[in-house]
Each structure stands twice: as structure tokens, then as C-alpha cells.
N, CA, C and O of each residue as an XYZ file, in Angstrom:
396
protein
N     -55.685     89.894     30.736
C     -54.278     91.174     30.963
C     -55.126     92.342     32.011
O     -56.279     92.755     31.890
N     -54.518     92.545     32.628
C     -54.924     93.567     33.856
C     -54.714     95.064     33.326
O     -54.088     95.065     32.266
N     -54.974     95.991     33.658
C     -55.022     97.690     32.822
C     -54.803     98.107     34.515
O     -55.433     97.761     35.515
N     -53.371     99.191     34.291
C     -53.341    100.047     35.846
C     -54.472    101.114     35.586
O     -54.769    101.436     34.435
N     -54.991    101.563     36.508
C     -56.138    102.495     36.658
C     -55.514    103.149     37.753
O     -54.807    102.563     38.573
N     -55.855    104.738     37.775
C     -55.292    105.961     38.975
C     -56.857    106.652     39.291
O     -57.730    106.661     38.423
N     -57.006    107.076     40.314
C     -58.040    107.901     40.513
C     -57.334    109.420     40.684
O     -56.113    109.448     40.841
N     -57.987    110.513     40.660
C     -57.579    111.747     41.561
C     -58.698    112.150     42.423
O     -59.840    111.694     42.358
N     -58.138    113.319     43.485
C     -58.877    113.279     44.822
C     -60.265    113.701     44.115
O     -61.206    113.044     44.559
N     -60.632    114.666     43.095
C     -61.142    115.604     42.616
C     -62.425    114.651     41.945
O     -63.634    114.872     42.021
N     -61.657    113.431     41.214
C     -62.804    112.754     40.322
C     -62.222    111.389     40.610
O     -61.142    111.000     40.164
N     -63.175    110.567     41.536
C     -62.807    109.375     41.622
C     -62.595    108.610     40.776
O     -61.640    107.840     40.878
N     -63.503    108.595     39.583
C     -63.730    107.817     38.740
C     -62.196    106.959     37.891
O     -61.243    107.671     37.576
N     -62.161    105.505     37.628
C     -60.586    105.464     37.715
C     -60.464    105.779     35.826
O     -61.353    105.651     34.984
N     -59.236    106.152     35.675
C     -58.410    106.251     34.312
C     -57.636    105.365     34.221
O     -56.737    105.294     35.059
N     -57.737    104.348     33.120
C     -56.556    103.928     32.262
C     -55.479    104.702     32.272
O     -55.333    105.900     32.032
N     -54.328    103.387     32.757
C     -53.020    104.221     32.666
C     -52.652    104.123     31.239
O     -53.041    103.070     30.733
N     -52.013    104.918     30.442
C     -51.130    104.295     29.060
C     -50.556    103.377     29.271
O     -49.889    103.212     30.293
N     -50.722    102.266     28.021
C     -49.844    101.324     28.183
C     -48.569    101.225     27.929
O     -48.169    102.377     27.758
N     -47.562    100.359     27.790
C     -45.846    100.547     27.302
C     -46.373     99.777     25.805
O     -46.645     98.596     25.592
N     -46.387    100.927     24.929
C     -46.169    100.569     23.267
C     -44.791     99.883     22.680
O     -44.444     99.459     21.578
N     -44.203     99.988     23.936
C     -42.582     99.471     22.883
C     -42.559     98.210     22.879
O     -43.138     97.611     23.785
N     -41.933     97.558     21.932
C     -41.657     95.976     21.690
C     -41.674     94.899     23.599
O     -41.429     95.203     24.766
N     -41.967     94.060     23.107
C     -41.540     93.135     24.687
C     -40.435     93.070     25.109
O     -40.124     91.996     24.594
N     -39.211     93.503     25.880
C     -38.161     93.270     25.845
C     -37.888     91.758     26.786
O     -38.263     91.521     27.934
N     -37.233     91.021     25.995
C     -37.031     89.386     27.010
C     -35.678     89.203     27.590
O     -34.769     88.823     26.851
N     -35.540     89.354     28.394
C     -34.434     89.138     29.380
C     -33.289     88.368     28.810
O     -33.439     87.353     28.129
N     -32.402     88.777     29.050
C     -30.634     88.411     28.628
C     -30.872     86.329     29.332
O     -31.463     86.002     30.361
N     -30.510     85.834     28.805
C     -30.406     84.392     28.982
C     -29.006     84.611     30.454
O     -27.913     85.056     30.105
N     -29.154     84.383     31.425
C     -28.069     84.171     32.086
C     -26.993     83.082     31.883
O     -27.176     81.932     31.484
N     -25.730     83.728     32.272
C     -24.453     82.737     31.821
C     -24.252     81.213     32.148
O     -24.800     80.799     33.170
N     -23.631     80.469     31.499
C     -23.620     78.885     31.887
C     -22.808     79.280     33.168
O     -22.237     80.338     33.434
N     -22.946     77.890     34.023
C     -22.070     78.054     34.985
C     -20.307     77.725     34.861
O     -19.389     77.879     35.666
N     -20.369     77.149     33.291
C     -18.675     77.117     33.459
C     -18.403     78.649     33.324
O     -17.281     79.065     33.614
N     -19.547     79.664     32.824
C     -18.693     81.025     32.535
C     -18.700     81.556     33.635
O     -17.679     82.137     34.002
N     -20.139     81.497     34.687
C     -19.646     82.070     36.027
C     -18.620     81.605     36.630
O     -17.983     82.301     37.421
N     -18.279     80.274     36.332
C     -17.123     79.726     37.496
C     -15.488     80.728     37.054
O     -14.656     81.279     37.775
N     -15.627     80.569     35.375
C     -14.451     81.579     35.032
C     -14.672     82.891     35.547
O     -13.712     83.561     35.928
N     -16.012     83.391     35.605
C     -15.936     85.053     35.865
C     -15.672     84.880     37.560
O     -15.320     85.930     38.097
N     -15.794     83.735     38.428
C     -15.865     83.810     39.972
C     -14.588     83.920     39.972
O     -14.169     84.873     40.629
N     -13.486     82.989     39.238
C     -12.402     82.676     39.532
C     -11.655     84.401     39.439
O     -11.202     85.067     40.369
N     -11.747     84.737     38.035
C     -11.181     85.809     37.571
C     -11.218     87.018     38.814
O     -10.313     87.850     38.875
N     -12.333     87.016     39.767
C     -12.481     87.787     41.046
C     -11.671     87.492     41.829
O     -10.738     88.239     42.125
N     -11.832     86.496     42.261
C     -11.220     85.961     43.245
C      -9.765     85.976     43.459
O      -9.332     86.618     44.417
N      -8.891     85.293     42.617
C      -7.926     85.242     42.366
C      -6.583     86.294     42.789
O      -5.642     86.265     43.582
N      -7.202     87.349     41.598
C      -6.594     88.898     41.953
C      -6.810     89.240     43.261
O      -5.896     89.618     43.994
N      -8.483     89.089     43.773
C      -8.278     89.529     45.509
C      -7.661     89.048     46.311
O      -7.493     89.746     47.312
N      -6.900     87.404     46.303
C      -6.816     86.838     47.015
C      -4.880     87.092     47.192
O      -4.129     87.084     48.167
N      -4.686     87.279     45.823
C      -3.174     87.449     45.589
C      -2.801     88.853     46.258
O      -2.013     89.030     47.187
N      -3.447     89.676     45.666
C      -3.374     91.466     46.696
C      -3.813     91.024     47.899
O      -3.094     91.554     48.746
N      -4.546     90.391     48.367
C      -4.639     90.273     50.210
C      -3.911     89.515     50.549
O      -4.203     89.217     51.708
N      -2.664     88.720     50.051
C      -1.784     88.243     50.767
C      -0.566     88.800     50.753
O       0.359     88.723     51.562
N      -0.748     89.733     49.085
C       1.017     90.726     48.817
C       0.646     91.831     50.448
O       1.440     92.230     51.299
N      -0.230     91.948     50.384
C      -0.466     93.229     51.133
C      -0.723     93.056     52.559
O      -0.166     93.897     53.264
N      -1.454     92.142     53.187
C      -1.684     91.661     54.435
C      -0.864     90.468     54.867
O      -1.085     90.020     55.992
N       0.156     89.838     54.026
C       0.950     88.738     54.411
C       1.812     88.958     55.872
O       1.913     88.344     56.934
N       2.449     90.386     55.194
C       3.626     90.307     56.464
C       2.555     90.702     57.806
O       2.965     90.091     58.793
N       1.660     91.302     58.046
C       1.209     91.367     59.273
C       0.449     90.225     59.754
O       0.216     90.116     60.957
N      -0.050     89.164     58.714
C      -0.405     87.774     59.308
C       0.586     86.723     59.547
O       0.273     85.548     59.733
N       1.877     87.199     59.537
C       2.846     86.290     59.442
C       2.606     85.470     60.811
O       2.182     84.316     60.870
N       2.816     85.957     61.454
C       2.992     85.225     63.121
C       1.697     84.744     63.229
O       1.640     84.259     64.359
N       0.327     84.572     62.527
C      -0.521     84.080     62.644
C      -0.870     82.540     62.199
O      -0.600     82.053     61.102
N      -1.566     81.843     63.350
C      -1.765     80.668     62.401
C      -2.648     80.542     61.328
O      -3.810     80.940     61.399
N      -2.130     79.972     60.261
C      -2.194     79.408     58.720
C      -3.838     79.895     58.535
O      -4.220     80.896     57.928
N      -4.814     78.733     59.347
C      -6.098     79.106     59.570
C      -6.915     80.300     59.949
O      -7.981     80.718     59.498
N      -6.121     80.743     60.908
C      -6.816     82.096     60.687
C      -6.704     83.317     59.996
O      -7.530     84.225     59.905
N      -5.144     83.182     59.342
C      -4.684     84.494     58.705
C      -5.709     83.942     56.930
O      -6.027     84.781     56.086
N      -5.993     82.535     56.803
C      -7.247     82.163     55.738
C      -8.527     82.650     56.196
O      -9.269     83.042     55.295
N      -8.897     82.711     57.191
C     -10.161     83.270     57.706
C     -10.505     84.715     57.825
O     -11.683     85.053     57.708
N      -9.657     85.510     58.027
C      -9.664     86.608     58.085
C      -9.211     87.159     56.391
O      -9.637     88.200     55.890
N      -8.357     86.279     55.776
C      -8.774     87.196     54.124
C      -9.731     86.572     53.805
O     -10.553     87.467     53.998
N     -10.351     85.693     53.443
C     -11.747     85.448     53.068
C     -12.987     86.078     53.263
O     -13.942     86.157     52.491
N     -12.802     86.639     54.724
C     -13.594     87.854     55.390
C     -13.763     88.549     54.590
O     -14.862     88.913     54.173
N     -12.584     88.917     54.162
C     -12.221     90.104     53.282
C     -12.497     90.179     51.525
O     -13.039     91.057     50.853
N     -11.936     88.994     51.167
C     -12.263     88.591     49.808
C     -13.658     88.330     49.231
O     -14.121     88.619     48.128
N     -14.277     87.609     50.442
C     -15.571     86.987     49.540
C     -17.129     87.917     49.722
O     -18.278     87.670     49.357
N     -16.534     89.022     50.435
C     -17.911     90.080     49.986
C     -17.541     91.051     49.231
O     -18.436     91.683     48.671
N     -15.948     91.489     48.973
C     -15.531     92.017     47.761
C     -16.224     91.414     46.722
O     -17.191     91.964     46.196
N     -15.697     90.040     46.294
C     -15.970     89.590     45.087
C     -17.186     89.724     44.973
O     -17.585     90.366     44.001
N     -18.271     89.102     46.026
C     -19.610     88.697     45.814
C     -20.575     89.862     45.450
O     -21.592     89.735     44.769
N     -20.059     91.148     46.063
C     -21.038     92.562     45.814
C     -20.381     93.578     45.270
O     -21.043     94.613     45.199
N     -18.950     93.637     44.734
C     -18.943     94.595     43.675
C     -17.873     93.873     42.689
O     -17.774     94.712     41.794
N     -17.038     92.824     42.350
C     -15.947     92.375     41.385
C     -16.887     91.326     40.737
O     -16.874     91.637     39.546
N     -17.654     90.302     40.878
C     -18.078     89.488     40.487
C     -19.620     90.575     39.218
O     -19.646     90.794     38.006
N     -20.444     90.881     40.176
C     -21.358     92.316     39.594
C     -20.886     92.795     38.289
O     -21.380     92.517     37.196
N     -19.658     93.705     38.575
C     -18.983     94.403     37.458
C     -18.724     93.387     35.953
O     -18.949     93.789     34.811
N     -18.216     92.047     36.312
C     -17.424     91.610     35.555
C     -18.738     90.552     35.169
O     -18.587     89.890     34.142
N     -19.539     90.434     35.654
C     -21.073     90.041     34.608
C     -21.816     90.970     33.672
O     -22.367     90.430     32.713
N     -21.926     92.401     33.812
C     -22.087     93.222     33.592
C     -21.289     93.328     32.008
O     -21.840     93.410     30.910
N     -19.829     93.294     32.317
C     -18.934     93.402     31.299
C     -18.802     92.143     30.276
O     -18.489     92.332     29.100
N     -19.047     90.908     30.772
C     -19.587     89.841     30.267
C     -20.703     90.075     28.880
O     -20.741     89.939     27.657
N     -21.867     90.693     30.499
C     -23.172     90.773     29.236
C     -22.924     91.680     27.895
O     -23.257     91.284     26.778
N     -22.289     92.966     28.143
C     -22.108     93.788     27.287
C     -21.220     93.027     25.896
O     -21.512     93.128     24.704
N     -20.359     92.451     26.361
C     -19.480     91.713     24.895
C     -20.377     90.449     24.484
O     -20.076     89.810     23.475
N     -21.418     90.112     25.227
C     -22.296     89.115     24.398
C     -23.261     90.255     23.661
O     -23.243     90.452     22.446
N     -23.682     90.614     24.133
C     -24.863     91.709     23.480
C     -24.021     92.290     21.912
O     -24.581     92.362     20.818
N     -22.536     92.660     22.205
C     -21.980     93.816     21.051
C     -21.673     92.431     20.187
O     -21.016     92.973     19.299
N     -21.683     90.799     19.756
C     -21.215     89.832     19.154
C     -23.042     89.575     18.490
O     -23.246     88.949     17.449
N     -24.001     90.094     19.197
C     -25.186     89.768     18.256
C     -25.437     90.697     17.156
O     -26.365     90.491     16.374
């Protein structure tokens, strides 16, 4: 096991940094693939629904593939970077509360 050492400008002798005295913390196990699938769906479905309601009238004359492209360009980053992480945090808190 290595120790952290530091030196100061006036005294170049290494000094051991205090070790963490707390109990080891094991990381929580990630949710199963099934839970992640449900969480992802819970993020995607409302975002797609809201996107279709808000942007549908603007995109109506567009080709369906182009509408899907634009909608997914908006929904996927929102889900991946904002909504899914929040839902995973909520899920983690709920799991921790049951223990």
C-alpha cells in the first residue's frame, strides 16, 4: 500500500499525508440491464411525446424521416445527458432507502 507524501519549500523531507480513517465504501452495484431499459424508456417516451406535440405542427410538411431525424437530434442528447442521469440518481436513492 502506498502512502501519499508531500514536501514543502523550506523542508524537502517527505512527510506522510494522513491516511483516510473512515471505513471503506464499496460502490453501489449498477442497475440491471432491465432496470436501465425501463429508466431509458421513462426518459425517452415523455421527451418524444412532448417533442411531437410542440414541434409537430412545424414539421408537418417535412418528410417523416427528416422529422424523425430532427426529433431524435433533440431528444437523445436531452435523455442521455440530463434525464437518464437524474432518473438513475432517483433510482439509487430509492434502492439505498430500502436497505
